[in-house]
ZADO-1210 file (C-alpha; in nm, 4 decimals, padded with zeros to 6 digits):
<atoms>
<atom x="-00.2724" y="03.3097" z="-01.2751" code="MET" pos="1"/>
<atom x="-00.5815" y="03.0979" z="-01.3966" code="LEU" pos="2"/>
<atom x="-00.4374" y="03.3188" z="-01.7275" code="GLN" pos="3"/>
<atom x="-00.1372" y="03.2443" z="-01.7922" code="LYS" pos="4"/>
<atom x="-00.3021" y="02.8306" z="-01.7453" code="LEU" pos="5"/>
<atom x="-00.4980" y="02.8794" z="-02.0513" code="PHE" pos="6"/>
<atom x="-00.1948" y="03.0286" z="-02.2349" code="LYS" pos="7"/>
<atom x="-00.0372" y="02.7655" z="-02.2420" code="ASP" pos="8"/>
<atom x="-00.1301" y="02.4786" z="-02.4589" code="PRO" pos="9"/>
<atom x="00.0469" y="02.1605" z="-02.3439" code="LYS" pos="10"/>
<atom x="-00.1010" y="02.2511" z="-01.9755" code="THR" pos="11"/>
<atom x="-00.3838" y="02.2215" z="-02.1032" code="ILE" pos="12"/>
<atom x="-00.3812" y="01.9425" z="-02.2831" code="VAL" pos="13"/>
<atom x="-00.1936" y="01.7616" z="-01.9931" code="LEU" pos="14"/>
<atom x="-00.4667" y="01.9000" z="-01.7869" code="ILE" pos="15"/>
<atom x="-00.7013" y="01.7251" z="-01.9510" code="ILE" pos="16"/>
<atom x="-00.5748" y="01.4313" z="-02.0616" code="GLY" pos="17"/>
<atom x="-00.4901" y="01.3606" z="-01.6730" code="SER" pos="18"/>
<atom x="-00.8654" y="01.4167" z="-01.5924" code="VAL" pos="19"/>
<atom x="-00.9808" y="01.1884" z="-01.8902" code="ILE" pos="20"/>
<atom x="-00.8003" y="00.9652" z="-01.7090" code="VAL" pos="21"/>
<atom x="-00.9161" y="00.9665" z="-01.3842" code="LEU" pos="22"/>
<atom x="-01.2266" y="00.9858" z="-01.5811" code="ALA" pos="23"/>
<atom x="-01.1412" y="00.6526" z="-01.6798" code="PHE" pos="24"/>
<atom x="-01.0584" y="00.4605" z="-01.4149" code="VAL" pos="25"/>
<atom x="-01.3659" y="00.5323" z="-01.2657" code="ARG" pos="26"/>
<atom x="-01.5838" y="00.4055" z="-01.5383" code="ASN" pos="27"/>
<atom x="-01.4121" y="00.1160" z="-01.5571" code="TYR" pos="28"/>
<atom x="-01.3364" y="00.0214" z="-01.1903" code="GLU" pos="29"/>
<atom x="-01.4983" y="-00.2625" z="-01.1484" code="THR" pos="30"/>
<atom x="-01.3147" y="-00.3982" z="-01.4506" code="VAL" pos="31"/>
<atom x="-00.9682" y="-00.3082" z="-01.3846" code="LEU" pos="32"/>
<atom x="-00.9797" y="-00.3522" z="-00.9569" code="PHE" pos="33"/>
<atom x="-01.0912" y="-00.6101" z="-00.7935" code="TYR" pos="34"/>
<atom x="-01.2978" y="-00.5135" z="-00.5013" code="ASP" pos="35"/>
<atom x="-01.5623" y="-00.6789" z="-00.3447" code="PRO" pos="36"/>
<atom x="-01.7506" y="-00.3133" z="-00.1788" code="PHE" pos="37"/>
<atom x="-01.8558" y="-00.2112" z="-00.4562" code="LEU" pos="38"/>
<atom x="-02.1113" y="-00.3551" z="-00.4845" code="ASN" pos="39"/>
<atom x="-02.1483" y="-00.3630" z="-00.1007" code="TYR" pos="40"/>
<atom x="-02.1974" y="00.0213" z="-00.0918" code="PHE" pos="41"/>
<atom x="-02.4295" y="00.0163" z="-00.4147" code="LYS" pos="42"/>
<atom x="-02.7257" y="-00.2088" z="-00.2290" code="ARG" pos="43"/>
<atom x="-02.8540" y="-00.1379" z="00.1332" code="ASP" pos="44"/>
<atom x="-02.5259" y="-00.1795" z="00.2942" code="TYR" pos="45"/>
<atom x="-02.6508" y="-00.0234" z="00.6422" code="LEU" pos="46"/>
<atom x="-02.8244" y="-00.3584" z="00.7279" code="ASP" pos="47"/>
<atom x="-02.5668" y="-00.6152" z="00.5492" code="LEU" pos="48"/>
<atom x="-02.2624" y="-00.8166" z="00.6796" code="PRO" pos="49"/>
<atom x="-01.9487" y="-00.7508" z="00.4860" code="PHE" pos="50"/>
<atom x="-01.9170" y="-00.9341" z="00.2439" code="PRO" pos="51"/>
<atom x="-01.6093" y="-01.1944" z="00.2428" code="ASP" pos="52"/>
<atom x="-01.2683" y="-01.0622" z="00.0087" code="PHE" pos="53"/>
<atom x="-00.9294" y="-01.1277" z="00.0379" code="ASN" pos="54"/>
<atom x="-00.7301" y="-00.8699" z="00.2341" code="GLY" pos="55"/>
<atom x="-00.4296" y="-00.9389" z="00.0450" code="ILE" pos="56"/>
<atom x="-00.5859" y="-00.8678" z="-00.3535" code="GLN" pos="57"/>
<atom x="-00.8020" y="-00.6012" z="-00.2097" code="LEU" pos="58"/>
<atom x="-00.5136" y="-00.4276" z="-00.0637" code="PHE" pos="59"/>
<atom x="-00.2921" y="-00.4450" z="-00.3559" code="TRP" pos="60"/>
<atom x="-00.5532" y="-00.3390" z="-00.5637" code="ASN" pos="61"/>
<atom x="-00.6611" y="-00.0333" z="-00.3146" code="ILE" pos="62"/>
<atom x="-00.3020" y="00.0789" z="-00.3600" code="LEU" pos="63"/>
<atom x="-00.2978" y="00.0359" z="-00.7415" code="LEU" pos="64"/>
<atom x="-00.6132" y="00.2709" z="-00.8201" code="ARG" pos="65"/>
<atom x="-00.5203" y="00.4740" z="-00.5044" code="TYR" pos="66"/>
<atom x="-00.1480" y="00.5958" z="-00.6588" code="PHE" pos="67"/>
<atom x="-00.2788" y="00.6260" z="-01.0082" code="ILE" pos="68"/>
<atom x="-00.4857" y="00.8107" z="-00.8339" code="ASN" pos="69"/>
<atom x="-00.2288" y="00.9962" z="-00.6965" code="ALA" pos="70"/>
<atom x="-00.0094" y="01.0638" z="-00.9825" code="PHE" pos="71"/>
<atom x="-00.2504" y="01.2043" z="-01.2291" code="PHE" pos="72"/>
<atom x="-00.4294" y="01.4217" z="-00.9278" code="SER" pos="73"/>
<atom x="-00.0228" y="01.5074" z="-00.8810" code="ILE" pos="74"/>
<atom x="00.0007" y="01.5778" z="-01.2795" code="VAL" pos="75"/>
<atom x="-00.2763" y="01.8399" z="-01.2868" code="ILE" pos="76"/>
<atom x="-00.0790" y="01.9992" z="-00.9889" code="LEU" pos="77"/>
<atom x="00.1696" y="02.1080" z="-01.0994" code="TYR" pos="78"/>
<atom x="-00.0030" y="02.1640" z="-01.4104" code="ALA" pos="79"/>
<atom x="-00.1874" y="02.4513" z="-01.2298" code="PHE" pos="80"/>
<atom x="00.0839" y="02.5634" z="-01.0910" code="PHE" pos="81"/>
<atom x="00.4511" y="02.4207" z="-01.1760" code="LYS" pos="82"/>
<atom x="00.6218" y="02.4428" z="-00.8606" code="ASP" pos="83"/>
<atom x="00.7715" y="02.1835" z="-00.7957" code="LYS" pos="84"/>
<atom x="00.8270" y="02.2689" z="-00.3314" code="SER" pos="85"/>
<atom x="00.4459" y="02.1559" z="-00.3871" code="LEU" pos="86"/>
<atom x="00.5215" y="01.8193" z="-00.6209" code="LEU" pos="87"/>
<atom x="00.7513" y="01.7084" z="-00.3555" code="LYS" pos="88"/>
<atom x="00.4688" y="01.8467" z="-00.0675" code="PHE" pos="89"/>
<atom x="00.1542" y="01.6547" z="-00.2374" code="VAL" pos="90"/>
<atom x="00.3664" y="01.3520" z="-00.2660" code="SER" pos="91"/>
<atom x="00.4643" y="01.3161" z="00.0621" code="ILE" pos="92"/>
<atom x="00.1223" y="01.4085" z="00.1889" code="LEU" pos="93"/>
<atom x="-00.0671" y="01.1632" z="-00.0019" code="TYR" pos="94"/>
<atom x="00.2585" y="00.8558" z="00.1054" code="LEU" pos="95"/>
<atom x="00.0968" y="00.9837" z="00.4717" code="LEU" pos="96"/>
<atom x="-00.3215" y="00.9865" z="00.3864" code="PHE" pos="97"/>
<atom x="-00.2671" y="00.6489" z="00.1508" code="PHE" pos="98"/>
<atom x="-00.0735" y="00.4994" z="00.5126" code="VAL" pos="99"/>
<atom x="-00.3305" y="00.6530" z="00.7826" code="VAL" pos="100"/>
<atom x="-00.6176" y="00.5322" z="00.5205" code="LEU" pos="101"/>
<atom x="-00.4577" y="00.1709" z="00.3941" code="ILE" pos="102"/>
<atom x="-00.4423" y="00.1364" z="00.8141" code="CYS" pos="103"/>
<atom x="-00.8321" y="00.2686" z="00.8610" code="ALA" pos="104"/>
<atom x="-01.0161" y="00.0757" z="00.6323" code="PHE" pos="105"/>
<atom x="-00.7788" y="-00.2363" z="00.7565" code="PHE" pos="106"/>
<atom x="-00.8976" y="-00.1542" z="01.0799" code="PHE" pos="107"/>
<atom x="-01.2655" y="-00.1170" z="01.0324" code="VAL" pos="108"/>
<atom x="-01.3184" y="-00.4110" z="00.7766" code="ILE" pos="109"/>
<atom x="-01.0578" y="-00.6564" z="01.0650" code="LEU" pos="110"/>
<atom x="-01.1288" y="-00.5275" z="01.4128" code="VAL" pos="111"/>
<atom x="-01.5121" y="-00.3596" z="01.4132" code="LEU" pos="112"/>
<atom x="-01.8338" y="-00.4485" z="01.2670" code="ASP" pos="113"/>
<atom x="-02.1252" y="-00.3999" z="01.0016" code="GLU" pos="114"/>
<atom x="-02.2213" y="-00.1204" z="01.2178" code="ASN" pos="115"/>
<atom x="-01.9560" y="00.0743" z="01.1469" code="TYR" pos="116"/>
<atom x="-01.9461" y="00.0573" z="00.7950" code="ASN" pos="117"/>
<atom x="-02.0637" y="00.4072" z="00.6682" code="PHE" pos="118"/>
<atom x="-01.6869" y="00.5044" z="00.8642" code="LEU" pos="119"/>
<atom x="-01.5092" y="00.2225" z="00.5783" code="LEU" pos="120"/>
<atom x="-01.8003" y="00.4219" z="00.3408" code="PHE" pos="121"/>
<atom x="-01.5348" y="00.7305" z="00.3706" code="TYR" pos="122"/>
<atom x="-01.2983" y="00.6134" z="00.4724" code="VAL" pos="123"/>
<atom x="-01.2684" y="00.3870" z="00.1115" code="ARG" pos="124"/>
<atom x="-01.4139" y="00.6901" z="-00.0465" code="ARG" pos="125"/>
<atom x="-01.0200" y="00.8805" z="-00.0122" code="PHE" pos="126"/>
<atom x="-00.9017" y="00.5763" z="-00.0930" code="LEU" pos="127"/>
<atom x="-01.0850" y="00.5005" z="-00.4354" code="ILE" pos="128"/>
<atom x="-01.1183" y="00.8350" z="-00.5362" code="GLN" pos="129"/>
<atom x="-00.8934" y="01.1461" z="-00.5914" code="PRO" pos="130"/>
<atom x="-01.1358" y="01.3322" z="-00.3493" code="LEU" pos="131"/>
<atom x="-00.8040" y="01.5013" z="-00.2055" code="PHE" pos="132"/>
<atom x="-00.7400" y="01.7026" z="-00.5693" code="LEU" pos="133"/>
<atom x="-01.0528" y="01.8683" z="-00.5346" code="ILE" pos="134"/>
<atom x="-00.9375" y="01.9338" z="-00.1621" code="LEU" pos="135"/>
<atom x="-00.5967" y="02.0773" z="-00.2786" code="PHE" pos="136"/>
<atom x="-00.6391" y="02.2417" z="-00.5672" code="ILE" pos="137"/>
<atom x="-00.8836" y="02.5383" z="-00.4070" code="PRO" pos="138"/>
<atom x="-00.6349" y="02.5188" z="-00.1107" code="ALA" pos="139"/>
<atom x="-00.3324" y="02.5594" z="-00.2930" code="PHE" pos="140"/>
<atom x="-00.4706" y="02.8110" z="-00.4909" code="TYR" pos="141"/>
<atom x="-00.5561" y="03.0296" z="-00.1858" code="PHE" pos="142"/>
<atom x="-00.2413" y="03.0105" z="-00.0978" code="GLN" pos="143"/>
<atom x="-00.0624" y="03.1308" z="-00.4336" code="LYS" pos="144"/>
<atom x="-00.2824" y="03.4331" z="-00.4127" code="LYS" pos="145"/>
</atoms>
């Protein structure tokens, strides 16, 4: 499977281009997206209260970032596996995970207190980073094998 992958230059360009876009989103996150929790988690957040935030603006920026990451992650997965049924399945998974994670994110912020900031850290991490890609590539590779 990997031998076929490296023989097609279009696939390699597609994967490298998508990885570059994901790196660009990560590198310029402070410029591109509103997220007061970026600075919060860079400091000693275990003893700090949650920062003030605009919930609607935060939601839309997390949504935008999540779907940019999801789109380019799905492009990478499609380039690796060339399977349209897998593409549909992963798209539904990304949508389902977003709904669950965004509900958990706002539940922690609005209902729970700062004692649960570690939970917020990990839920937020799955929303703003392409971690599912790192999980899906080996999972689907072993499933195909």
